[in-house]
gemmi code that builds the backbone of each chain (N, CA, C; Angstrom):
import gemmi

chains = {
    "A": [
        ("MET", (0.828, -1.193, 0.000), (0.000, 0.000, 0.000), (0.873, 1.257, 0.000)),
        ("LYS", (0.467, 2.224, -0.795), (1.223, 3.492, -0.833), (0.937, 4.300, 0.441)),
        ("ILE", (1.926, 5.072, 0.865), (1.745, 5.891, 2.057), (0.607, 6.909, 1.836)),
        ("GLN", (0.500, 7.349, 0.600), (-0.588, 8.268, 0.229), (-1.957, 7.663, 0.601)),
        ("LYS", (-2.112, 6.398, 0.271), (-3.375, 5.682, 0.545), (-3.581, 5.541, 2.058)),
        ("ILE", (-2.499, 5.205, 2.762), (-2.570, 5.088, 4.226), (-3.035, 6.408, 4.826)),
        ("ASN", (-2.467, 7.467, 4.315), (-2.802, 8.806, 4.789), (-4.296, 9.097, 4.617)),
        ("GLU", (-4.825, 8.695, 3.462), (-6.259, 8.919, 3.198), (-7.133, 8.060, 4.109)),
        ("LEU", (-6.782, 6.770, 4.203), (-7.590, 5.848, 5.011), (-7.687, 6.277, 6.473)),
        ("LEU", (-6.617, 6.880, 6.965), (-6.571, 7.233, 8.390), (-6.983, 8.681, 8.647)),
        ("ASN", (-7.362, 9.385, 7.579), (-7.637, 10.822, 7.734), (-6.481, 11.498, 8.443)),
        ("ALA", (-5.300, 11.098, 8.053), (-4.106, 11.554, 8.772), (-3.605, 12.888, 8.225)),
        ("GLU", (-2.644, 13.420, 8.937), (-2.032, 14.678, 8.539), (-0.540, 14.402, 8.330)),
        ("VAL", (0.007, 14.928, 7.241), (1.439, 14.746, 7.015), (2.189, 15.787, 7.852)),
        ("VAL", (2.987, 15.322, 8.778), (3.756, 16.244, 9.624), (5.034, 16.657, 8.903)),
        ("CYS", (5.700, 15.686, 8.282), (6.847, 16.017, 7.441), (7.150, 14.889, 6.468)),
        ("GLY", (7.813, 15.226, 5.390), (8.174, 14.247, 4.367), (7.287, 14.372, 3.142)),
        ("GLU", (7.776, 13.813, 2.059), (7.088, 13.853, 0.764), (6.422, 12.501, 0.550)),
        ("ILE", (5.092, 12.475, 0.386), (4.439, 11.172, 0.293), (3.886, 10.831, -1.087)),
        ("THR", (4.101, 11.684, -2.063), (3.480, 11.433, -3.359), (4.017, 10.205, -4.093)),
        ("ASN", (5.333, 10.083, -4.147), (5.896, 8.996, -4.950), (6.623, 7.964, -4.130)),
        ("ASP", (5.930, 7.465, -3.114), (6.669, 6.598, -2.208), (6.538, 5.124, -2.480)),
        ("SER", (7.497, 4.410, -1.928), (7.521, 2.965, -2.125), (6.345, 2.314, -1.404)),
        ("GLU", (6.100, 1.081, -1.793), (4.988, 0.300, -1.273), (5.276, -0.138, 0.182)),
        ("ILE", (4.266, -0.008, 1.034), (4.379, -0.490, 2.411), (3.602, -1.795, 2.500)),
        ("ALA", (4.267, -2.882, 2.868), (3.567, -4.168, 2.952), (3.238, -4.539, 4.396)),
        ("PHE", (4.078, -4.073, 5.330), (3.955, -4.506, 6.724), (3.852, -3.328, 7.680)),
        ("ALA", (3.118, -3.555, 8.773), (3.065, -2.541, 9.827), (3.302, -3.193, 11.177)),
        ("PHE", (3.796, -2.390, 12.096), (4.017, -2.868, 13.467), (3.535, -1.769, 14.404)),
        ("ALA", (2.770, -2.149, 15.418), (2.235, -1.153, 16.347), (2.792, -1.402, 17.739)),
        ("SER", (3.492, -0.421, 18.291), (4.057, -0.584, 19.636), (4.491, 0.758, 20.207)),
        ("ASP", (4.421, 0.850, 21.531), (4.979, 2.014, 22.218), (6.329, 1.664, 22.834)),
        ("LEU", (6.718, 0.412, 22.647), (7.956, -0.063, 23.259), (9.054, -0.131, 22.199)),
        ("MET", (9.998, 0.787, 22.305), (10.999, 0.910, 21.246), (11.945, -0.287, 21.186)),
        ("SER", (12.237, -0.897, 22.321), (13.083, -2.094, 22.307), (12.432, -3.209, 21.490)),
        ("GLU", (11.120, -3.251, 21.520), (10.409, -4.258, 20.747), (10.544, -3.948, 19.243)),
        ("VAL", (10.417, -2.691, 18.907), (10.571, -2.275, 17.513), (11.976, -2.631, 17.016)),
        ("LEU", (12.955, -2.469, 17.912), (14.353, -2.716, 17.536), (14.664, -4.204, 17.314)),
        ("THR", (13.737, -5.092, 17.652), (13.988, -6.519, 17.403), (13.519, -6.952, 16.006)),
        ("ILE", (12.810, -6.069, 15.299), (12.238, -6.458, 14.007), (13.301, -6.488, 12.919)),
        ("LYS", (13.372, -7.621, 12.235), (14.401, -7.773, 11.195), (13.907, -7.279, 9.845)),
        ("LYS", (12.599, -7.300, 9.659), (12.010, -6.937, 8.370), (12.234, -5.454, 8.047)),
        ("ASP", (12.477, -5.163, 6.784), (12.663, -3.772, 6.359), (11.374, -3.222, 5.747)),
        ("GLY", (11.344, -1.912, 5.646), (10.247, -1.261, 4.933), (8.904, -1.355, 5.620)),
        ("ILE", (8.920, -1.417, 6.955), (7.637, -1.452, 7.652), (7.215, -0.025, 8.014)),
        ("VAL", (5.932, 0.123, 8.331), (5.466, 1.398, 8.874), (5.238, 1.174, 10.371)),
        ("LEU", (5.646, 2.140, 11.172), (5.502, 2.017, 12.622), (4.317, 2.835, 13.105)),
        ("LEU", (3.393, 2.194, 13.813), (2.293, 2.912, 14.464), (2.654, 3.022, 15.929)),
        ("THR", (2.627, 4.222, 16.468), (2.992, 4.360, 17.875), (2.288, 5.535, 18.540)),
        ("GLY", (2.125, 5.401, 19.841), (1.602, 6.506, 20.639), (2.739, 7.172, 21.388)),
        ("LEU", (3.951, 6.647, 21.194), (5.123, 7.219, 21.865), (5.654, 8.375, 21.031)),
        ("CYS", (5.312, 9.570, 21.448), (5.684, 10.732, 20.645), (6.903, 11.406, 21.257)),
        ("THR", (8.058, 10.767, 21.133), (9.297, 11.337, 21.663), (10.386, 11.208, 20.606)),
        ("ILE", (11.490, 11.887, 20.873), (12.634, 11.859, 19.965), (13.145, 10.416, 19.796)),
        ("GLN", (12.940, 9.576, 20.816), (13.427, 8.199, 20.726), (12.660, 7.373, 19.689)),
        ("ALA", (11.419, 7.767, 19.407), (10.671, 7.067, 18.358), (11.342, 7.311, 17.002)),
        ("ILE", (11.818, 8.531, 16.805), (12.501, 8.858, 15.537), (13.854, 8.153, 15.473)),
        ("ARG", (14.581, 8.190, 16.593), (15.885, 7.502, 16.642), (15.717, 6.005, 16.348)),
        ("THR", (14.684, 5.416, 16.947), (14.443, 3.988, 16.741), (14.176, 3.698, 15.265)),
        ("ALA", (13.391, 4.558, 14.634), (13.110, 4.387, 13.202), (14.395, 4.511, 12.393)),
        ("GLU", (15.222, 5.471, 12.785), (16.499, 5.676, 12.084), (17.348, 4.405, 12.148)),
        ("MET", (17.471, 3.831, 13.344), (18.317, 2.643, 13.517), (17.720, 1.421, 12.814)),
        ("SER", (16.381, 1.361, 12.737), (15.703, 0.181, 12.196), (15.365, 0.298, 10.717)),
        ("ASP", (15.828, 1.345, 10.055), (15.496, 1.576, 8.642), (13.983, 1.608, 8.410)),
        ("ILE", (13.282, 2.276, 9.306), (11.838, 2.481, 9.134), (11.653, 3.874, 8.523)),
        ("HIS", (10.934, 3.934, 7.387), (10.859, 5.209, 6.675), (9.560, 5.970, 6.895)),
        ("CYS", (8.654, 5.380, 7.686), (7.397, 6.084, 7.956), (6.873, 5.745, 9.355)),
        ("ILE", (6.553, 6.791, 10.111), (5.959, 6.596, 11.442), (4.587, 7.258, 11.444)),
        ("ILE", (3.595, 6.571, 12.001), (2.270, 7.166, 12.197), (2.036, 7.330, 13.689)),
        ("PHE", (1.886, 8.571, 14.129), (1.578, 8.824, 15.535), (0.068, 8.826, 15.700)),
        ("VAL", (-0.414, 8.019, 16.634), (-1.867, 7.900, 16.823), (-2.350, 8.842, 17.928)),
        ("ARG", (-3.670, 8.993, 18.014), (-4.316, 9.792, 19.065), (-3.894, 11.262, 19.064)),
        ("GLY", (-3.584, 11.763, 17.882), (-3.328, 13.194, 17.717), (-2.226, 13.775, 18.583)),
        ("LYS", (-1.192, 12.988, 18.797), (-0.072, 13.451, 19.628), (0.648, 14.649, 19.005)),
        ("LYS", (1.220, 15.467, 19.856), (1.947, 16.640, 19.356), (3.387, 16.258, 19.048)),
        ("VAL", (3.794, 16.519, 17.804), (5.150, 16.184, 17.368), (6.021, 17.433, 17.524)),
        ("SER", (7.136, 17.307, 18.239), (7.976, 18.481, 18.501), (8.839, 18.847, 17.287)),
        ("GLU", (9.291, 20.090, 17.287), (10.170, 20.593, 16.216), (11.444, 19.752, 16.113)),
        ("GLU", (11.956, 19.390, 17.268), (13.183, 18.593, 17.348), (12.982, 17.238, 16.652)),
        ("MET", (11.811, 16.651, 16.875), (11.504, 15.367, 16.241), (11.408, 15.530, 14.731)),
        ("ILE", (10.751, 16.611, 14.297), (10.583, 16.853, 12.862), (11.949, 17.032, 12.194)),
        ("GLU", (12.804, 17.777, 12.872), (14.128, 18.021, 12.306), (14.920, 16.717, 12.124)),
        ("LEU", (14.880, 15.894, 13.161), (15.604, 14.625, 13.100), (14.996, 13.708, 12.025)),
        ("ALA", (13.689, 13.738, 11.906), (13.017, 12.921, 10.887), (13.426, 13.376, 9.485)),
        ("LYS", (13.463, 14.690, 9.280), (13.849, 15.230, 7.964), (15.275, 14.835, 7.608)),
        ("GLU", (16.146, 14.943, 8.613), (17.554, 14.591, 8.422), (17.693, 13.140, 7.943)),
        ("ASN", (16.774, 12.285, 8.371), (16.863, 10.859, 8.056), (15.838, 10.401, 7.025)),
        ("ASN", (15.210, 11.367, 6.355), (14.189, 11.053, 5.343), (13.086, 10.141, 5.865)),
        ("ILE", (12.633, 10.434, 7.068), (11.539, 9.654, 7.648), (10.251, 10.470, 7.531)),
        ("ILE", (9.225, 9.822, 6.969), (7.932, 10.483, 6.831), (7.167, 10.356, 8.148)),
        ("LEU", (6.632, 11.471, 8.638), (5.828, 11.430, 9.860), (4.388, 11.781, 9.533)),
        ("LEU", (3.475, 10.909, 9.947), (2.041, 11.186, 9.815), (1.453, 11.207, 11.210)),
        ("LYS", (0.368, 11.960, 11.385), (-0.343, 11.799, 12.649), (-1.825, 11.704, 12.388)),
        ("CYS", (-2.488, 10.847, 13.167), (-3.931, 10.717, 13.008), (-4.610, 10.777, 14.368)),
        ("GLN", (-5.896, 11.012, 14.350), (-6.640, 11.162, 15.606), (-7.095, 9.819, 16.156)),
        ("TYR", (-7.104, 8.791, 15.329), (-7.627, 7.504, 15.764), (-6.746, 6.850, 16.822)),
        ("SER", (-7.342, 5.901, 17.547), (-6.579, 5.136, 18.539), (-5.672, 4.136, 17.821)),
        ("MET", (-4.758, 3.569, 18.567), (-3.857, 2.557, 18.013), (-4.682, 1.383, 17.478)),
        ("PHE", (-5.733, 1.004, 18.225), (-6.578, -0.127, 17.849), (-7.284, 0.139, 16.523)),
        ("LYS", (-7.889, 1.305, 16.428), (-8.627, 1.632, 15.209), (-7.683, 1.778, 14.006)),
        ("THR", (-6.566, 2.437, 14.232), (-5.573, 2.620, 13.166), (-5.108, 1.264, 12.639)),
        ("SER", (-4.772, 0.375, 13.572), (-4.308, -0.958, 13.183), (-5.410, -1.700, 12.429)),
        ("GLY", (-6.630, -1.603, 12.929), (-7.759, -2.303, 12.319), (-8.000, -1.868, 10.887)),
        ("ILE", (-7.943, -0.575, 10.657), (-8.165, -0.054, 9.304), (-7.083, -0.574, 8.349)),
        ("LEU", (-5.832, -0.450, 8.764), (-4.745, -0.877, 7.876), (-4.773, -2.387, 7.648)),
        ("TYR", (-5.077, -3.133, 8.691), (-5.133, -4.595, 8.574), (-6.245, -5.014, 7.611)),
        ("SER", (-7.409, -4.382, 7.759), (-8.543, -4.778, 6.906), (-8.316, -4.373, 5.451)),
        ("GLU", (-7.417, -3.425, 5.224), (-7.112, -3.010, 3.846), (-5.925, -3.786, 3.272)),
        ("GLY", (-5.415, -4.752, 4.022), (-4.396, -5.637, 3.463), (-2.963, -5.403, 3.899)),
        ("VAL", (-2.717, -4.434, 4.782), (-1.359, -4.275, 5.303), (-1.107, -5.453, 6.248)),
        ("GLN", (0.054, -6.102, 6.077), (0.342, -7.340, 6.794), (0.995, -7.100, 8.159)),
        ("PRO", (0.719, -7.981, 9.127), (1.438, -7.886, 10.402), (2.848, -8.459, 10.259)),
        ("VAL", (3.761, -8.035, 11.126), (5.130, -8.558, 11.083), (5.159, -9.987, 11.633)),
        ("TYR", (4.367, -10.226, 12.690), (4.303, -11.581, 13.269), (2.890, -12.122, 13.155)),
    ],
    "B": [
        ("MET", (42.046, -1.869, 0.627), (42.235, -1.931, 2.090), (42.066, -0.533, 2.684)),
        ("MET", (41.312, -0.453, 3.754), (41.185, 0.843, 4.405), (41.982, 0.864, 5.696)),
        ("GLU", (42.335, 2.071, 6.085), (43.050, 2.262, 7.356), (42.076, 1.967, 8.501)),
        ("PRO", (42.510, 1.280, 9.552), (41.627, 1.099, 10.705), (41.185, 2.470, 11.243)),
        ("MET", (39.954, 2.546, 11.672), (39.378, 3.827, 12.059), (38.970, 3.767, 13.527)),
        ("HIS", (39.173, 4.868, 14.242), (38.750, 4.913, 15.647), (37.808, 6.091, 15.862)),
        ("LEU", (36.656, 5.827, 16.475), (35.677, 6.875, 16.781), (35.430, 6.883, 18.283)),
        ("GLN", (35.174, 8.066, 18.824), (34.891, 8.148, 20.256), (33.783, 9.163, 20.532)),
        ("TYR", (32.873, 8.802, 21.434), (31.761, 9.695, 21.796), (31.567, 9.682, 23.302)),
        ("GLU", (31.209, 10.858, 23.825), (30.934, 10.939, 25.264), (29.434, 10.958, 25.504)),
        ("LEU", (29.011, 10.329, 26.587), (27.582, 10.273, 26.911), (27.319, 10.819, 28.299)),
        ("GLU", (26.145, 11.428, 28.430), (25.725, 11.987, 29.701), (24.560, 11.158, 30.232)),
        ("GLY", (24.663, 10.693, 31.456), (23.545, 9.950, 32.041), (22.309, 10.831, 32.140)),
        ("GLY", (21.162, 10.281, 31.828), (19.902, 11.016, 31.959), (19.549, 11.926, 30.803)),
        ("ASN", (20.481, 12.156, 29.892), (20.194, 13.064, 28.778), (19.594, 12.300, 27.584)),
        ("PHE", (18.273, 12.137, 27.624), (17.601, 11.355, 26.603), (17.529, 12.043, 25.247)),
        ("THR", (17.645, 13.349, 25.247), (17.600, 14.077, 23.977), (18.756, 13.637, 23.087)),
        ("LYS", (19.899, 13.374, 23.720), (21.080, 13.020, 22.918), (21.257, 11.519, 22.732)),
        ("ALA", (20.450, 10.719, 23.425), (20.602, 9.260, 23.308), (20.344, 8.844, 21.870)),
        ("GLY", (21.315, 8.212, 21.272), (21.171, 7.787, 19.886), (22.055, 8.589, 18.940)),
        ("PHE", (22.581, 9.696, 19.443), (23.420, 10.542, 18.585), (24.668, 9.784, 18.119)),
        ("ALA", (25.322, 9.105, 19.060), (26.557, 8.383, 18.714), (26.257, 7.272, 17.705)),
        ("SER", (25.183, 6.523, 17.952), (24.838, 5.429, 17.033), (24.493, 5.963, 15.652)),
        ("SER", (23.884, 7.128, 15.633), (23.557, 7.773, 14.362), (24.832, 8.139, 13.592)),
        ("GLU", (25.824, 8.666, 14.321), (27.101, 9.014, 13.687), (27.809, 7.756, 13.165)),
        ("ILE", (27.751, 6.696, 13.976), (28.382, 5.426, 13.575), (27.705, 4.902, 12.305)),
        ("LYS", (26.377, 5.032, 12.252), (25.635, 4.579, 11.071), (26.089, 5.327, 9.811)),
        ("LYS", (26.296, 6.636, 9.953), (26.737, 7.436, 8.795), (28.093, 6.945, 8.279)),
        ("VAL", (29.002, 6.681, 9.222), (30.342, 6.211, 8.840), (30.242, 4.863, 8.123)),
        ("LEU", (29.442, 3.951, 8.668), (29.317, 2.612, 8.072), (28.701, 2.671, 6.679)),
        ("LYS", (27.775, 3.604, 6.498), (27.161, 3.781, 5.169), (28.209, 4.253, 4.170)),
        ("GLN", (29.038, 5.201, 4.623), (30.104, 5.709, 3.755), (31.081, 4.611, 3.371)),
        ("LEU", (31.258, 3.649, 4.284), (32.185, 2.547, 4.021), (31.524, 1.438, 3.195)),
        ("ASN", (30.267, 1.689, 2.785), (29.510, 0.721, 1.974), (29.296, -0.632, 2.642)),
        ("VAL", (29.154, -0.625, 3.934), (28.803, -1.863, 4.647), (27.346, -2.170, 4.281)),
        ("ASP", (27.003, -3.472, 4.130), (25.648, -3.775, 3.676), (24.611, -3.429, 4.745)),
        ("ALA", (23.395, -3.112, 4.269), (22.351, -2.536, 5.118), (21.968, -3.438, 6.298)),
        ("LYS", (21.924, -4.748, 6.070), (21.533, -5.665, 7.152), (22.565, -5.665, 8.279)),
        ("THR", (23.841, -5.636, 7.895), (24.915, -5.596, 8.892), (24.877, -4.269, 9.647)),
        ("ILE", (24.669, -3.180, 8.914), (24.587, -1.861, 9.564), (23.461, -1.875, 10.598)),
        ("LYS", (22.334, -2.460, 10.226), (21.204, -2.490, 11.152), (21.548, -3.255, 12.435)),
        ("ARG", (22.215, -4.416, 12.285), (22.613, -5.181, 13.479), (23.550, -4.356, 14.362)),
        ("ILE", (24.459, -3.626, 13.738), (25.428, -2.829, 14.493), (24.734, -1.674, 15.210)),
        ("VAL", (23.925, -0.914, 14.477), (23.381, 0.300, 15.088), (22.244, 0.006, 16.072)),
        ("VAL", (21.515, -1.082, 15.848), (20.492, -1.474, 16.827), (21.185, -1.829, 18.148)),
        ("SER", (22.267, -2.610, 18.069), (23.013, -2.987, 19.281), (23.638, -1.770, 19.949)),
        ("SER", (24.205, -0.924, 19.126), (24.877, 0.257, 19.638), (23.872, 1.206, 20.311)),
        ("TYR", (22.723, 1.358, 19.687), (21.684, 2.234, 20.226), (21.154, 1.703, 21.557)),
        ("GLU", (20.933, 0.395, 21.641), (20.471, -0.203, 22.903), (21.510, 0.036, 24.008)),
        ("ALA", (22.776, -0.150, 23.662), (23.842, 0.028, 24.655), (23.939, 1.501, 25.075)),
        ("GLU", (23.730, 2.386, 24.096), (23.761, 3.823, 24.369), (22.610, 4.202, 25.312)),
        ("VAL", (21.416, 3.694, 25.011), (20.250, 3.977, 25.854), (20.490, 3.437, 27.268)),
        ("ASN", (21.121, 2.260, 27.364), (21.427, 1.699, 28.690), (22.262, 2.663, 29.518)),
        ("ILE", (23.273, 3.272, 28.904), (24.139, 4.205, 29.640), (23.340, 5.429, 30.066)),
        ("VAL", (22.578, 5.993, 29.129), (21.779, 7.185, 29.444), (20.750, 6.857, 30.539)),
        ("ALA", (20.206, 5.639, 30.480), (19.160, 5.250, 31.424), (19.706, 4.948, 32.815)),
        ("HIS", (20.897, 4.368, 32.898), (21.357, 3.849, 34.183), (22.602, 4.526, 34.749)),
        ("ALA", (23.466, 5.063, 33.910), (24.781, 5.511, 34.399), (24.844, 7.031, 34.565)),
        ("TYR", (25.949, 7.509, 35.121), (26.143, 8.960, 35.293), (26.824, 9.552, 34.072)),
        ("SER", (27.753, 8.797, 33.510), (28.428, 9.250, 32.293), (29.030, 8.030, 31.607)),
        ("GLY", (29.404, 8.209, 30.366), (29.989, 7.071, 29.660), (30.772, 7.495, 28.433)),
        ("ILE", (31.585, 6.576, 27.959), (32.364, 6.827, 26.733), (32.181, 5.636, 25.793)),
        ("ILE", (31.927, 5.955, 24.535), (31.836, 4.900, 23.521), (33.093, 4.970, 22.666)),
        ("ASN", (33.734, 3.832, 22.487), (34.852, 3.740, 21.553), (34.484, 2.734, 20.475)),
        ("ALA", (34.746, 3.101, 19.242), (34.483, 2.177, 18.134), (35.737, 2.059, 17.284)),
        ("TRP", (36.106, 0.829, 16.970), (37.235, 0.594, 16.062), (36.707, -0.162, 14.853)),
        ("ILE", (36.977, 0.349, 13.694), (36.486, -0.299, 12.473), (37.677, -0.634, 11.577)),
        ("ASP", (37.744, -1.881, 11.132), (38.726, -2.220, 10.098), (38.012, -2.981, 8.986)),
        ("ASN", (38.756, -3.613, 8.100), (38.136, -4.277, 6.947), (37.210, -5.416, 7.349)),
        ("GLU", (37.563, -6.091, 8.445), (36.799, -7.293, 8.819), (35.695, -7.081, 9.820)),
        ("LYS", (35.877, -6.087, 10.709), (34.932, -6.029, 11.838), (34.812, -4.636, 12.434)),
        ("ILE", (33.777, -4.494, 13.264), (33.674, -3.311, 14.119), (33.685, -3.811, 15.562)),
        ("VAL", (34.502, -3.157, 16.381), (34.552, -3.472, 17.811), (34.042, -2.248, 18.553)),
        ("LEU", (33.074, -2.441, 19.437), (32.510, -1.319, 20.185), (32.663, -1.552, 21.684)),
        ("HIS", (33.112, -0.508, 22.388), (33.218, -0.560, 23.847), (32.349, 0.536, 24.447)),
        ("PHE", (31.458, 0.158, 25.337), (30.599, 1.118, 26.046), (31.012, 1.092, 27.512)),
        ("ASN", (31.718, 2.143, 27.887), (32.322, 2.171, 29.212), (31.616, 3.225, 30.052)),
        ("ASP", (30.972, 2.823, 31.144), (30.272, 3.847, 31.924), (30.690, 3.899, 33.378)),
        ("LYS", (30.476, 5.086, 33.953), (30.574, 5.260, 35.400), (29.147, 5.242, 35.894)),
        ("GLY", (28.858, 4.290, 36.779), (27.474, 4.192, 37.213), (27.310, 3.159, 38.295)),
        ("PRO", (26.070, 2.744, 38.516), (25.781, 1.824, 39.624), (26.292, 0.399, 39.390)),
        ("GLY", (26.624, 0.068, 38.148), (27.059, -1.297, 37.847), (25.885, -2.263, 37.828)),
        ("ILE", (26.170, -3.496, 37.403), (25.127, -4.529, 37.337), (25.467, -5.608, 38.368)),
        ("PRO", (24.681, -5.738, 39.440), (25.008, -6.728, 40.475), (24.961, -8.161, 39.947)),
        ("ASP", (24.017, -8.455, 39.063), (23.865, -9.824, 38.577), (23.702, -9.809, 37.056)),
        ("ILE", (24.807, -10.020, 36.350), (24.791, -9.898, 34.890), (23.885, -10.953, 34.253)),
        ("GLU", (23.916, -12.160, 34.826), (23.091, -13.238, 34.280), (21.610, -12.857, 34.304)),
        ("MET", (21.223, -12.239, 35.411), (19.843, -11.772, 35.564), (19.541, -10.679, 34.533)),
        ("ALA", (20.491, -9.746, 34.368), (20.295, -8.634, 33.435), (20.158, -9.117, 31.990)),
        ("MET", (20.752, -10.286, 31.719), (20.683, -10.835, 30.362), (19.333, -11.499, 30.082)),
        ("GLN", (18.559, -11.736, 31.137), (17.266, -12.401, 30.949), (16.244, -11.432, 30.385)),
        ("ALA", (15.551, -11.877, 29.342), (14.518, -11.027, 28.738), (13.453, -10.721, 29.784)),
        ("GLY", (13.114, -9.457, 29.892), (12.042, -9.050, 30.795), (12.515, -8.538, 32.134)),
        ("TYR", (13.811, -8.789, 32.458), (14.327, -8.275, 33.737), (14.806, -6.845, 33.555)),
        ("SER", (14.321, -5.932, 34.401), (14.717, -4.531, 34.257), (14.723, -3.815, 35.594)),
        ("THR", (15.646, -2.876, 35.740), (15.667, -2.025, 36.932), (15.418, -0.570, 36.523)),
        ("ALA", (14.908, -0.372, 35.306), (14.759, 0.980, 34.768), (13.710, 1.800, 35.523)),
        ("SER", (13.936, 3.103, 35.551), (13.034, 4.029, 36.224), (11.805, 4.306, 35.359)),
        ("PRO", (10.740, 4.865, 35.952), (9.566, 5.238, 35.155), (9.927, 6.200, 34.016)),
        ("ALA", (10.893, 7.098, 34.248), (11.296, 8.060, 33.205), (11.834, 7.322, 31.976)),
        ("VAL", (12.585, 6.270, 32.226), (13.153, 5.483, 31.129), (12.026, 4.768, 30.373)),
        ("ARG", (11.055, 4.263, 31.116), (9.923, 3.570, 30.491), (9.097, 4.522, 29.645)),
        ("GLU", (8.994, 5.755, 30.101), (8.267, 6.754, 29.312), (8.923, 7.036, 27.977)),
        ("MET", (10.228, 6.764, 27.888), (10.936, 6.984, 26.627), (10.823, 5.774, 25.697)),
        ("GLY", (10.086, 4.754, 26.121), (9.876, 3.586, 25.269), (10.898, 2.486, 25.473)),
        ("PHE", (11.606, 2.572, 26.622), (12.600, 1.538, 26.928), (12.342, 1.000, 28.334)),
        ("GLY", (13.267, 0.204, 28.854), (13.145, -0.263, 30.224), (12.262, -1.480, 30.389)),
        ("ALA", (12.118, -2.264, 29.325), (11.305, -3.476, 29.404), (12.155, -4.729, 29.567)),
        ("GLY", (13.445, -4.528, 29.788), (14.320, -5.691, 29.964), (14.641, -6.398, 28.660)),
        ("MET", (14.704, -5.623, 27.578), (14.969, -6.231, 26.276), (16.308, -5.828, 25.689)),
        ("GLY", (16.941, -4.825, 26.285), (18.155, -4.246, 25.703), (19.303, -5.226, 25.557)),
        ("LEU", (19.772, -5.770, 26.673), (20.916, -6.679, 26.599), (20.604, -7.944, 25.789)),
        ("PRO", (19.426, -8.570, 25.981), (19.111, -9.728, 25.127), (19.095, -9.370, 23.639)),
        ("ASN", (18.603, -8.177, 23.335), (18.558, -7.736, 21.940), (19.970, -7.545, 21.384)),
        ("ILE", (20.865, -6.997, 22.212), (22.267, -6.845, 21.790), (22.863, -8.226, 21.513)),
        ("LYS", (22.635, -9.148, 22.443), (23.190, -10.497, 22.313), (22.750, -11.165, 21.005)),
        ("ASN", (21.499, -10.924, 20.623), (20.976, -11.531, 19.390), (21.573, -10.950, 18.116)),
        ("ASN", (22.159, -9.772, 18.220), (22.638, -9.097, 17.015), (24.145, -9.109, 16.815)),
        ("VAL", (24.880, -9.436, 17.874), (26.343, -9.325, 17.760), (26.993, -10.700, 17.612)),
        ("ASP", (28.262, -10.696, 17.181), (28.992, -11.960, 17.038), (29.731, -12.325, 18.321)),
        ("LEU", (30.249, -11.328, 19.010), (30.947, -11.558, 20.284), (30.470, -10.523, 21.281)),
        ("LEU", (30.188, -10.966, 22.512), (29.721, -10.020, 23.536), (30.401, -10.335, 24.855)),
        ("GLU", (30.887, -9.284, 25.509), (31.488, -9.460, 26.828), (31.025, -8.315, 27.721)),
        ("ILE", (30.571, -8.640, 28.927), (30.119, -7.601, 29.853), (30.870, -7.748, 31.161)),
        ("ASN", (31.523, -6.670, 31.576), (32.182, -6.649, 32.874), (31.576, -5.515, 33.675)),
        ("SER", (31.280, -5.781, 34.934), (30.665, -4.732, 35.728), (31.095, -4.816, 37.177)),
        ("GLU", (31.229, -3.637, 37.782), (31.558, -3.577, 39.197), (30.529, -2.684, 39.864)),
        ("VAL", (29.879, -3.206, 40.901), (28.820, -2.442, 41.564), (29.384, -1.142, 42.139)),
        ("ASN", (28.647, -0.064, 41.933), (29.019, 1.296, 42.365), (30.212, 1.900, 41.611)),
        ("LYS", (30.708, 1.216, 40.610), (31.805, 1.776, 39.799), (31.351, 1.986, 38.366)),
        ("GLY", (30.918, 0.896, 37.733), (30.485, 1.054, 36.350), (30.478, -0.252, 35.588)),
        ("THR", (30.184, -0.110, 34.304), (30.012, -1.288, 33.456), (30.765, -1.085, 32.144)),
        ("LEU", (31.341, -2.155, 31.635), (31.966, -2.131, 30.312), (31.307, -3.213, 29.460)),
        ("VAL", (30.612, -2.761, 28.421), (29.992, -3.689, 27.469), (30.834, -3.658, 26.204)),
        ("LYS", (31.329, -4.818, 25.786), (32.163, -4.889, 24.577), (31.511, -5.839, 23.586)),
        ("PHE", (31.386, -5.399, 22.353), (30.937, -6.369, 21.362), (31.603, -6.175, 20.005)),
        ("THR", (31.564, -7.247, 19.236), (32.195, -7.260, 17.916), (31.180, -7.765, 16.905)),
        ("ILE", (31.135, -7.123, 15.754), (30.297, -7.612, 14.657), (31.150, -7.646, 13.390)),
        ("GLY", (31.119, -8.784, 12.724), (31.905, -8.932, 11.496), (31.296, -8.146, 10.345)),
        ("LEU", (32.155, -7.594, 9.507), (31.659, -6.799, 8.382), (31.697, -7.574, 7.073)),
        ("THR", (32.334, -8.747, 7.104), (32.425, -9.551, 5.882), (31.607, -10.822, 6.076)),
        ("PRO", (31.130, -11.436, 5.003), (30.307, -12.640, 5.144), (31.004, -13.747, 5.944)),
        ("GLU", (32.324, -13.881, 5.818), (33.052, -14.935, 6.527), (32.960, -14.767, 8.038)),
        ("MET", (32.937, -13.501, 8.480), (32.901, -13.247, 9.914), (31.496, -13.470, 10.488)),
        ("ASN", (30.468, -13.384, 9.652), (29.100, -13.429, 10.180), (28.611, -14.841, 10.460)),
    ],
}
model = gemmi.Model(1)
for chain_id, residues in chains.items():
    chain = gemmi.Chain(chain_id)
    for i, (resn, *xyz) in enumerate(residues, 1):
        res = gemmi.Residue()
        res.name, res.seqid = resn, gemmi.SeqId(i, " ")
        for name, pos in zip(("N", "CA", "C"), xyz):
            atom = gemmi.Atom()
            atom.name, atom.element = name, gemmi.Element(name[0])
            atom.pos, atom.b_iso = gemmi.Position(*pos), 0.0
            res.add_atom(atom)
        chain.add_residue(res)
    model.add_chain(chain)
structure = gemmi.Structure()
structure.add_model(model)
structure.setup_entities()
């Protein structure tokens, strides 16, 4: 699924990054626990998280995750945006809960990691 | 053949804003050296976990990295409370992290086990009330992996 489509399905807002011509996202992982995210071997996943801190961006950087979706309308800081831009990470935010966000993406065919 | 390279970074305990900076710099260097993406990920995930451990538990620390054609060797040396029982600390799910650390998305007792799963050689030495030295090596060539 294209990030553009994900953005539409979730009524999300693009916080930073260019989403028009992006690669296909096949897998998603939802967690607030960054150590758990760091165990994932698969590349090219989208991360759904309610953890809106600089460490979420750092974790994505280390794990080669190119798109993070912050759920529940969390406020993304300038510092986070800057670090995301530096690493070409797309940040989206949506108002839905983690459960609803996951449900929508799952029902539209985005695959779980496990 | 490249010249062996040495990198060094200082860490401040409790400073979560900077946690990950050193691993990010190491990642940039490895990319420049054309190390393959999967190997880079194993290195920087381990390095980042070790970095977060220092920020989460210690007062200060120093990271040393040596890179040559075959491998990267990383030493995470901290001044801090030390680990009374290393075997326990290696168990998944065991953690002494503070609520502040948990709020940053860590402290679930996954750091050291995660490092162990990603590195080729791991050695941990610790002295209570003095500090901890975590050393690991990851091969950069297929033969070493």
